[in-house]
C-alpha positions as CSV (number, residue, x, y, z in Angstrom):
1,M,32.7,40.0,3.7
2,A,33.5,37.0,5.6
3,S,36.1,35.3,8.2
4,W,39.8,36.7,7.3
5,G,40.6,33.2,7.2
6,I,37.8,31.4,4.9
7,C,38.4,34.5,2.3
8,R,42.6,34.3,2.4
9,M,43.3,30.5,3.2
10,T,40.5,28.7,1.7
11,S,40.8,24.7,1.3
12,Q,44.3,24.3,1.6
13,A,44.2,21.9,-1.6
14,R,46.8,21.7,-3.2
15,P,46.4,22.1,-6.9
16,H,49.9,20.4,-7.2
17,I,50.9,17.3,-3.7
18,F,54.2,17.1,-5.4
19,D,55.5,20.7,-6.2
20,L,57.7,22.0,-3.2
21,K,57.2,25.5,-3.9
22,I,53.1,26.1,-3.4
23,T,52.6,29.3,-4.7
24,A,49.1,30.6,-3.2
25,P,46.6,32.6,-5.8
26,D,46.1,35.6,-6.3
27,V,43.0,37.8,-3.9
28,L,41.0,39.0,-6.0
29,Y,39.8,41.1,-3.3
30,A,41.3,44.7,-2.0
31,E,39.6,44.0,1.7
32,V,37.9,41.9,4.7
33,V,35.3,43.6,7.1
34,E,34.5,40.5,9.5
35,V,30.9,40.4,10.7
36,D,30.6,39.0,14.1
37,E,27.5,37.6,13.6
38,R,26.7,33.4,13.8
39,V,23.3,31.3,12.7
40,T,23.5,27.5,13.2
41,L,21.9,24.7,12.4
42,A,20.0,23.4,15.2
43,D,19.2,20.0,14.1
44,Y,23.1,19.9,14.4
45,T,23.4,21.6,17.2
46,H,20.8,20.6,19.9
47,R,20.3,16.7,18.5
48,P,22.9,15.6,15.7
49,D,21.6,11.8,17.3
50,A,17.9,11.7,17.5
51,L,15.4,11.8,15.4
52,G,12.7,13.4,13.9
53,P,11.9,16.8,12.7
54,F,13.5,19.6,15.3
55,A,11.0,21.7,17.2
56,P,11.9,25.0,18.6
57,P,10.7,25.3,22.4
58,P,7.7,27.8,22.7
59,D,9.6,30.2,24.6
60,A,12.6,31.3,22.2
61,T,10.5,31.9,18.6
62,D,12.7,34.9,18.2
63,R,15.9,32.9,18.0
64,Y,15.7,30.7,15.6
65,A,13.6,30.9,12.1
66,R,13.8,28.7,9.2
67,G,15.3,28.2,6.7
68,R,15.8,27.8,2.7
69,T,15.6,24.4,2.8
70,G,13.2,23.6,5.6
71,E,15.5,23.5,8.1
72,W,15.6,25.5,11.5
73,I,18.0,27.8,11.7
74,E,19.3,28.8,15.6
75,I,19.9,32.6,15.4
76,L,23.8,32.1,18.2
77,K,24.2,36.2,17.3
78,P,22.7,38.7,15.3
79,I,24.4,41.2,13.4
80,D,25.1,44.6,15.3
81,L,24.3,47.1,12.4
82,A,25.3,49.9,13.9
83,A,28.9,48.6,14.0
84,L,28.9,47.5,10.8
85,K,27.4,50.5,9.8
86,Q,30.3,52.3,11.0
87,Q,33.1,49.6,9.0
88,L,31.4,49.4,5.7
89,H,31.8,53.6,6.1
90,D,35.1,53.9,6.1
91,V,35.2,51.5,4.0
92,Y,33.8,53.4,1.5
93,A,35.6,56.6,2.5
94,R,38.5,54.8,1.3
95,G,36.8,54.6,-2.8
96,I,35.8,51.0,-2.9
97,R,32.3,50.8,-4.7
98,S,31.9,47.4,-4.8
99,L,30.8,45.0,-2.3
100,A,30.6,41.1,-1.7
101,V,28.9,38.7,1.5
102,V,29.0,36.9,2.1
103,L,28.2,35.1,5.3
104,L,28.0,31.3,7.1
105,H,25.3,29.1,6.4
106,A,23.5,32.3,4.5
107,Y,23.1,29.4,1.5
108,T,20.0,28.3,3.3
109,F,19.4,31.7,5.9
110,T,19.4,35.1,3.4
111,Q,18.2,37.6,6.0
112,H,21.3,38.9,7.5
113,E,22.9,38.4,3.7
114,K,19.9,41.0,2.9
115,A,20.6,43.3,5.7
116,I,23.8,44.3,5.0
117,E,23.3,44.7,1.2
118,A,20.0,47.3,2.5
119,L,23.4,48.9,4.6
120,A,25.4,49.0,1.8
121,T,22.9,50.2,-0.4
122,E,22.7,52.9,1.5
123,I,25.8,54.0,2.6
124,G,26.2,54.7,-1.7
125,F,28.4,51.2,-3.0
126,T,27.3,50.6,-6.6
127,Q,27.9,46.6,-6.9
128,I,26.5,44.3,-3.7
129,S,26.9,40.7,-4.2
130,L,25.0,38.5,-2.2
131,S,26.5,34.4,-2.4
132,S,23.4,33.0,-1.1
133,E,22.2,34.5,-4.6
134,I,24.6,34.2,-6.1
135,S,25.1,30.6,-5.1
136,P,22.7,29.1,-3.6
137,T,24.2,26.0,-2.7
138,I,26.1,24.2,0.5
139,K,30.1,25.0,0.5
140,V,30.7,28.6,2.0
141,I,34.5,28.5,0.4
142,S,33.1,27.9,-3.1
143,R,29.4,30.0,-2.4
144,G,32.3,33.1,-1.5
145,Q,34.8,33.3,-3.6
146,S,31.5,33.2,-6.3
147,A,30.5,35.7,-5.3
148,T,33.8,37.7,-5.0
149,V,34.4,36.9,-8.6
150,D,31.3,37.9,-9.3
151,A,31.6,41.5,-7.4
152,Y,35.0,42.3,-9.0
153,L,33.7,41.6,-12.6
154,D,30.2,43.1,-12.3
155,P,31.4,47.0,-12.3
156,C,33.6,46.1,-15.8
157,I,30.7,44.5,-17.4
158,K,29.1,47.1,-16.6
159,R,31.3,49.4,-18.1
160,Y,31.2,47.2,-21.0
161,L,28.2,48.1,-21.9
162,A,27.8,51.4,-21.9
163,S,30.9,51.5,-23.9
164,F,28.7,49.5,-26.2
165,F,25.6,51.2,-26.3
166,E,26.6,54.3,-26.5
167,G,27.4,53.6,-30.2
168,F,23.9,53.1,-31.2
169,D,20.9,55.5,-31.5
170,A,19.3,55.4,-28.2
171,G,16.1,52.9,-29.3
172,I,18.4,50.0,-28.9
173,R,17.7,49.7,-25.8
174,T,14.0,49.7,-25.4
175,D,13.5,49.0,-29.4
176,V,15.6,45.7,-30.2
177,K,16.3,42.6,-28.0
178,V,20.1,42.9,-27.5
179,D,21.5,39.6,-26.2
180,F,24.9,38.4,-24.9
181,M,26.5,35.0,-24.0
182,K,26.6,33.0,-20.6
183,S,29.4,30.7,-20.1
184,D,26.8,27.7,-19.7
185,G,26.5,28.1,-23.4
186,G,23.1,30.3,-23.5
187,L,22.4,33.7,-24.0
188,V,20.9,36.4,-22.0
189,S,19.9,39.7,-22.3
190,S,21.9,43.2,-21.6
191,Q,19.9,43.5,-17.7
192,N,21.0,40.2,-16.8
193,L,24.7,39.9,-18.1
194,S,27.1,40.6,-14.7
195,G,30.3,38.8,-14.4
196,I,30.1,35.2,-13.2
197,R,27.6,34.3,-15.9
198,S,30.3,35.6,-18.4
199,I,33.9,34.5,-16.8
200,L,34.3,31.9,-20.0
201,S,31.4,33.2,-22.0
202,G,33.9,32.7,-25.0
203,P,34.7,29.7,-25.8
204,A,31.4,28.7,-25.3
205,A,29.8,30.2,-28.5
206,G,32.6,28.1,-30.0
207,V,30.3,24.9,-28.6
208,V,27.3,25.5,-29.9
209,G,28.4,26.1,-33.1
210,Y,29.5,22.8,-33.4
211,A,27.5,21.4,-31.7
212,R,24.7,22.8,-34.1
213,T,26.5,22.6,-38.0
214,S,28.3,19.2,-37.0
215,Y,26.1,16.2,-34.3
216,I,23.9,14.3,-36.6
217,A,20.9,13.4,-34.9
218,H,19.3,9.5,-34.7
219,D,16.5,10.7,-36.4
220,D,18.9,11.8,-39.3
221,G,17.5,9.5,-42.3
222,G,19.5,6.5,-41.3
223,D,23.2,8.0,-42.0
224,P,25.1,5.2,-40.3
225,R,27.1,9.1,-38.2
226,A,23.9,9.5,-36.5
227,G,23.8,10.0,-33.1
228,K,27.9,9.3,-32.8
229,P,29.3,12.5,-30.4
230,V,31.1,15.4,-31.3
231,I,34.7,16.1,-30.1
232,G,35.1,20.2,-30.8
233,L,38.4,21.1,-30.5
234,D,38.7,24.7,-30.6
235,V,42.2,26.8,-31.5
236,G,42.9,29.9,-31.6
237,G,46.0,32.1,-30.5
238,T,46.4,31.4,-27.6
239,S,44.7,28.4,-26.0
240,T,43.0,24.7,-27.2
241,D,40.1,24.7,-25.9
242,V,37.9,21.0,-26.4
243,S,34.4,20.2,-25.9
244,R,32.4,17.0,-26.0
245,Y,28.7,17.4,-27.5
246,A,25.9,13.4,-28.0
247,G,23.3,14.9,-28.2
248,T,23.0,17.4,-25.2
249,F,25.6,20.4,-24.0
250,E,28.0,18.8,-20.8
251,H,27.3,21.1,-17.6
252,V,29.8,21.3,-15.0
253,Y,29.1,23.1,-12.4
254,E,31.6,24.1,-9.9
255,M,35.4,24.5,-11.0
256,N,38.9,26.0,-10.9
257,V,39.7,28.8,-12.9
258,S,43.5,30.5,-11.6
259,G,43.1,29.2,-8.1
260,V,39.4,30.3,-7.7
261,T,36.7,27.6,-7.6
262,I,33.1,29.0,-8.6
263,Q,30.2,27.7,-8.6
264,E,28.1,28.2,-12.0
265,P,26.5,26.6,-14.5
266,Q,29.2,26.3,-17.2
267,L,30.0,24.0,-20.0
268,D,32.5,21.6,-20.0
269,I,35.3,22.9,-21.7
270,N,38.9,21.7,-21.4
271,T,41.7,24.0,-21.3
272,V,45.1,23.8,-22.3
273,A,47.6,26.6,-23.3
274,A,48.8,25.4,-26.4
275,G,47.3,27.6,-29.4
276,G,48.9,29.7,-32.3
277,G,50.7,32.2,-30.8
278,A,51.8,29.3,-28.0
279,R,55.7,30.3,-27.4
280,L,58.7,27.6,-28.5
281,F,61.3,27.1,-25.8
282,Y,64.3,24.3,-25.7
283,R,64.3,23.6,-21.5
284,N,66.9,20.5,-20.0
285,G,67.2,19.0,-23.2
286,M,63.2,19.0,-23.8
287,F,61.2,20.5,-26.7
288,V,58.5,22.5,-24.9
289,V,55.2,24.5,-25.8
290,G,53.7,26.9,-24.0
291,P,52.1,28.1,-21.8
292,E,53.7,31.1,-22.2
293,S,52.2,32.8,-25.0
294,T,53.4,35.3,-27.2
295,A,49.9,37.0,-27.8
296,A,48.8,39.1,-30.4
297,D,51.1,41.8,-29.6
298,P,53.8,41.2,-30.7
299,G,52.9,38.6,-31.9
300,P,55.2,35.9,-33.9
301,V,57.8,36.5,-35.0
302,C,57.0,36.4,-38.7
303,Y,54.4,38.9,-37.8
304,R,57.5,41.4,-37.9
305,K,57.2,43.1,-35.1
306,G,60.1,41.6,-33.0
307,G,58.4,38.3,-31.3
308,N,59.3,34.9,-30.0
309,L,58.9,31.5,-32.3
310,A,55.4,30.3,-31.2
311,V,53.2,27.6,-32.5
312,T,52.5,30.0,-36.1
313,D,55.5,30.2,-36.5
314,A,56.3,26.3,-36.8
315,N,53.3,26.0,-39.2
316,L,54.5,28.5,-42.0
317,Y,58.0,27.0,-41.9
318,L,56.6,23.3,-42.5
319,G,54.4,24.9,-45.3
320,R,51.1,24.8,-43.2
321,L,50.3,28.0,-43.9
322,V,50.5,30.1,-47.5
323,P,51.9,33.6,-46.8
324,E,49.8,34.6,-50.1
325,F,46.5,33.8,-48.5
326,F,47.5,36.2,-45.6
327,P,46.3,40.3,-45.9
328,K,49.4,43.2,-46.0
329,I,48.3,43.8,-41.7
330,F,52.2,42.9,-40.6
331,G,55.0,45.0,-39.2
332,P,54.9,48.3,-37.3
333,G,52.9,49.9,-40.7
334,E,50.3,46.7,-40.2
335,N,51.5,46.9,-44.3
336,E,53.7,44.4,-44.5
337,P,53.2,40.5,-45.5
338,L,54.3,37.4,-43.5
339,D,58.1,37.5,-42.9
340,V,58.7,34.0,-43.9
341,A,62.6,34.7,-43.7
342,A,62.5,35.8,-40.1
343,T,60.7,32.9,-39.1
344,A,63.8,30.2,-41.4
345,S,66.5,32.9,-39.2
346,A,64.6,32.3,-36.2
347,F,64.9,28.5,-36.2
348,E,68.6,28.6,-37.8
349,T,69.7,30.5,-35.0
350,L,67.7,27.7,-32.1
351,G,69.1,24.9,-34.5
352,E,72.5,26.6,-32.9
353,E,71.6,27.6,-29.8
354,I,69.8,23.7,-28.5
355,G,73.4,21.7,-31.0
356,W,70.9,20.5,-33.3
357,S,72.7,22.1,-36.6
358,A,75.7,21.1,-36.0
359,Q,74.5,17.7,-35.2
360,H,72.2,17.5,-38.4
361,P,73.6,19.7,-40.9
362,S,70.3,19.5,-43.7
363,D,67.3,21.0,-44.1
364,A,64.7,17.9,-43.6
365,A,67.1,17.7,-40.5
366,M,65.8,20.9,-39.6
367,D,62.2,20.4,-41.0
368,A,62.6,17.8,-38.4
369,M,63.5,20.1,-35.2
370,V,60.7,22.6,-35.8
371,Y,58.5,19.2,-36.9
372,G,59.1,18.5,-33.0
373,F,57.8,20.9,-31.5
374,I,54.1,20.3,-33.7
375,K,54.4,17.2,-32.5
376,V,54.9,18.3,-29.1
377,A,52.3,21.4,-29.2
378,N,49.6,18.2,-31.1
379,E,50.5,15.6,-27.8
380,A,49.2,18.7,-25.3
381,M,45.8,19.6,-27.6
382,C,45.7,15.8,-26.9
383,R,45.7,15.4,-22.9
384,P,42.6,17.6,-22.5
385,I,40.8,15.4,-25.3
386,R,41.4,12.2,-22.7
387,A,40.5,14.4,-19.7
388,L,37.2,14.4,-21.8
389,T,36.6,10.8,-22.8
390,Q,38.3,8.3,-21.5
391,A,39.0,9.6,-18.3
392,K,34.2,9.6,-18.2
393,G,34.6,6.7,-19.4
394,H,34.3,7.3,-23.2
395,E,36.3,5.7,-25.6
396,P,37.9,8.5,-28.3
397,G,38.1,7.2,-31.9
398,D,34.0,6.2,-31.3
399,H,33.7,10.3,-31.9
400,I,34.4,12.5,-34.9
401,L,36.0,15.3,-34.6
402,A,35.5,19.1,-35.8
403,T,37.6,21.3,-35.6
404,F,37.2,25.1,-35.9
405,G,39.6,28.0,-34.8
406,G,42.3,29.8,-36.7
407,A,44.7,27.0,-36.0
408,G,42.3,24.3,-35.8
409,A,42.4,22.5,-39.4
410,Q,46.5,22.7,-38.8
411,H,46.4,20.1,-36.8
412,A,43.0,18.2,-36.9
413,V,44.7,15.1,-38.7
414,S,47.7,14.8,-36.5
415,I,45.5,14.7,-33.5
416,A,42.8,12.5,-34.9
417,R,45.2,9.6,-35.5
418,S,47.0,9.8,-32.0
419,L,43.3,9.8,-30.1
420,G,42.1,7.0,-32.7
421,I,39.4,9.1,-34.4
422,E,38.2,8.9,-38.1
423,E,36.2,11.1,-39.1
424,I,37.0,15.0,-39.1
425,I,34.8,17.8,-39.9
426,V,36.3,20.9,-41.2
427,H,33.4,23.4,-41.2
428,R,32.8,26.1,-44.1
429,H,32.7,29.1,-41.2
430,S,36.0,26.8,-38.9
431,S,37.7,30.4,-38.5
432,I,34.3,31.9,-37.0
433,L,32.4,29.3,-35.4
434,S,31.9,30.7,-32.4
435,A,30.3,34.1,-33.8
436,S,27.9,31.9,-36.1
437,G,27.4,29.6,-33.0
438,L,26.2,32.8,-30.8
439,S,23.8,33.6,-33.3
440,L,22.3,30.3,-33.0
441,A,22.4,29.8,-29.7
442,D,19.1,29.5,-27.2
443,V,17.8,31.7,-24.6
444,I,18.8,30.0,-21.5
445,Y,17.6,31.2,-17.6
446,E,18.7,28.7,-15.3
447,T,17.5,28.0,-10.9
448,S,18.3,27.2,-8.5
449,L,16.9,26.3,-4.2
450,P,19.4,24.4,-2.4
451,A,17.7,21.0,-0.2
452,A,18.1,19.4,2.9
453,A,16.0,15.6,2.4
454,Q,16.7,12.4,1.7
455,L,15.6,10.6,-1.7
456,S,12.6,8.6,-0.9
457,E,9.2,7.8,-2.2
458,D,7.3,9.9,1.1
459,G,9.6,13.5,-0.8
460,M,9.2,12.6,-4.0
461,A,5.3,14.9,-4.3
462,A,7.3,17.8,-1.8
463,F,10.7,17.5,-4.3
464,T,7.8,18.2,-7.1
465,A,6.3,20.5,-5.9
466,Q,8.8,22.0,-5.5
467,L,10.6,22.1,-9.4
468,D,7.0,23.0,-10.7
469,A,7.8,26.6,-8.7
470,L,11.4,26.9,-10.3
471,A,10.0,25.4,-13.0
472,A,6.6,28.7,-13.1
473,D,9.5,31.2,-12.3
474,A,12.0,30.4,-14.9
475,E,8.6,30.0,-17.2
476,Q,7.7,33.7,-16.4
477,H,11.0,34.8,-16.7
478,L,11.3,33.6,-19.9
479,A,7.5,35.1,-21.0
480,A,9.0,38.3,-19.9
481,E,11.8,38.3,-22.9
482,G,9.0,38.2,-25.1
483,F,8.7,34.1,-25.4
484,A,5.5,32.1,-25.7
485,P,4.6,29.1,-23.7
486,A,5.1,26.2,-26.7
487,Q,8.5,28.0,-27.7
488,I,9.8,27.2,-23.9
489,T,11.2,23.8,-22.4
490,C,12.0,23.8,-18.8
491,H,14.1,21.0,-17.7
492,R,14.6,19.5,-13.8
493,F,17.4,18.1,-12.0
494,L,18.6,16.4,-8.5
495,N,22.2,17.7,-7.1
496,L,22.7,13.9,-5.6
497,R,25.1,12.9,-3.7
498,Y,25.7,9.4,-1.6
499,R,25.2,10.1,2.5
500,G,28.9,11.1,3.5
501,T,30.5,11.8,1.0
502,S,30.2,15.6,-0.3
503,T,30.6,14.5,-4.1
504,T,27.7,15.7,-5.8
505,L,26.2,15.0,-9.3
506,M,24.1,17.2,-11.3
507,T,21.2,14.5,-12.1
508,L,18.3,14.9,-14.8
509,V,14.8,13.6,-13.6
510,D,12.6,14.7,-16.4
511,G,9.6,12.1,-15.9
512,A,11.2,10.6,-13.4
513,G,8.3,9.2,-11.1
514,R,9.3,7.5,-8.3
515,A,12.6,7.7,-7.1
516,A,14.0,4.0,-7.4
517,E,13.9,6.0,-11.0
518,I,15.9,9.1,-10.3
519,A,18.5,6.6,-7.5
520,A,18.9,4.7,-10.9
521,A,20.2,7.2,-12.4
522,F,22.3,8.4,-10.4
523,Q,23.6,5.5,-9.7
524,Q,24.5,5.5,-13.4
525,L,26.4,8.9,-13.4
526,H,28.0,7.5,-10.8
527,E,29.5,4.6,-12.5
528,Q,30.1,6.9,-15.3
529,E,31.6,9.1,-14.1
530,F,33.8,7.8,-11.0
531,G,34.4,3.8,-12.3
532,F,32.1,1.9,-9.0
533,T,28.5,2.2,-7.1
534,Q,27.6,1.8,-3.7
535,P,25.3,-1.0,-3.4
536,H,22.1,-0.3,-0.7
537,P,22.8,3.3,-1.0
538,V,21.2,6.3,1.3
539,V,21.1,8.9,-1.3
540,L,20.6,12.6,-0.6
541,V,19.6,16.6,-2.4
542,D,21.4,19.3,-2.5
543,D,19.8,21.4,-4.2
544,F,16.8,21.4,-6.8
545,R,17.6,23.1,-10.1
546,V,15.7,23.8,-13.2
547,R,16.7,25.4,-17.0
548,A,14.8,27.0,-19.0
549,I,15.5,27.1,-22.7
550,A,13.9,29.6,-25.3
551,K,14.7,28.6,-28.8
552,S,16.1,30.8,-30.9
553,P,13.8,32.4,-33.4
554,I,17.0,32.6,-36.1
555,Q,18.1,29.0,-36.2
556,T,18.8,28.8,-40.5
557,Q,22.1,27.2,-39.8
558,T,22.0,23.6,-40.5
559,N,24.4,21.3,-40.1
560,W,26.9,19.6,-43.2
561,L,25.3,16.5,-43.7
562,H,21.9,18.6,-44.0
563,Q,24.2,21.2,-46.2
564,L,25.6,18.2,-48.6
565,R,22.3,16.8,-49.2
566,A,20.7,20.4,-50.1
567,V,24.1,20.6,-53.0
568,E,24.1,17.2,-54.0
569,A,20.2,18.0,-54.7
570,D,20.4,21.0,-56.5
571,A,23.2,19.5,-59.1
572,A,21.3,16.7,-59.2
573,A,18.9,19.4,-60.9
574,D,20.9,21.1,-63.2
575,A,22.6,17.6,-64.9
576,P,19.7,17.6,-67.0
577,A,19.5,21.4,-68.0
578,A,24.1,21.5,-68.4
579,A,23.5,17.8,-70.7
580,A,21.1,19.4,-73.1
581,A,23.4,22.8,-73.4
582,A,26.8,20.7,-73.7
583,D,24.3,18.3,-76.6
584,P,22.8,20.7,-78.7
585,I,21.2,17.4,-80.7
586,P,18.2,16.1,-78.9
587,V,18.2,12.8,-77.9
588,T,14.8,10.0,-78.1
């Protein structure tokens, strides 16, 4: 429920500025009901250049209200609830049951959205997503799209959860703690799982997995690799997901997914369509890998279901996959082995079509052609790694590469060589590291409130009080899930920006007692992210945020160095006994 133009036209940003043909992304909603209401910021409307706080006239208090940011809101036009009720009845009669409510300035003035929620609940809508609750931040377009995504996905999530629980005894809902992964790398109870929180939860568990098993902390026994950041390379069937871990998880708070802007904390994961199922093409004289995928069904040619050539076929042809190690689950009856001959025949046909076979009539030349596709795929996988490292001021060669997923180890060495990385970790659980990470993840509760203030020493007391209130709320939420206070850690953030800019950076303020310390931390972040800072800046606070973390009670997994030391210790302990068994004559 918002302006049709805002919902359809969005920001008008061009995803590829030099494209001659721009295709607008599809929308997630079926209808838009425009609400004839308007509120505005009184300061901006009445006295944009005046100094000092605005005070409403004594005889017009019914037209003004305090927003959550502390600013005065002027109600220019209230909602006609009677007219809106009829509109919603008409929508309900057409079979729509999910509603996203998006109003201008609702990030600070929530009353109108809540009035619509009450009206929609009375009518019978089963899913109502308020933008003021889903994403309580300024920027109506991204806030509105986030609410729309939640309204679109939440019914699907609820149906999935209902189906999941139907497979168990009734006691699982009351006697068993059941948590699900969120996009930010934390767990959430089934009661609090929502569509917006789970949209990128799949790769998030893998990030937790390699962070817990591949990173060596600074205080870990003086190992030279202690504190060395790790790049995660997750090569699956359809795509490759890359991320970075340097002791803390790296988050983003706004991202674009298929043309839809989402405001929600998520792990900073870059994805490229170059997984094992990425199709291979020869176009305009070039080898091309993806973005089209042959999917799991029919799958690559070697799956015996009439699929297309894919990266998996290339690895099989070059001997990087051992057919004997694969179960006989392929073909229409799912009882046959990988078809090596079909893959070889398909590459030979491709070689003839592009003229490669005629120009290079030898097996070695055919290997070179197939390896050409592998090199293209490897370069596609390198690009998102450079975006996470070089584009943000980090040298790729200063990292360890932790590879996992079904196809990660097949490409890791070539990728490491291209990026100047000297050390690769292939964990013993690499093929199931996402599942392992899910078992090692913490429970996370994140809460935020919008702000409209200048960062200053005078405002620090108010900032601290607001953050403390959010932290208390977060701790209470986790305590209700059964966590003791000693298990809970809260991290406090301010979302900051330079005055005159719209780009914000979430800045950790734990332990910072002065505004100057926070400003310095923000300046450092800004220089790392964008390569410059402003001298003597005015820094504004857009949001307060608290992330509460309850440590997982089942973190039995240790990093690879601990595991190696344990194996070496066991071997050393067994050595005397083994030597005695080998030599029946004792030596003194």
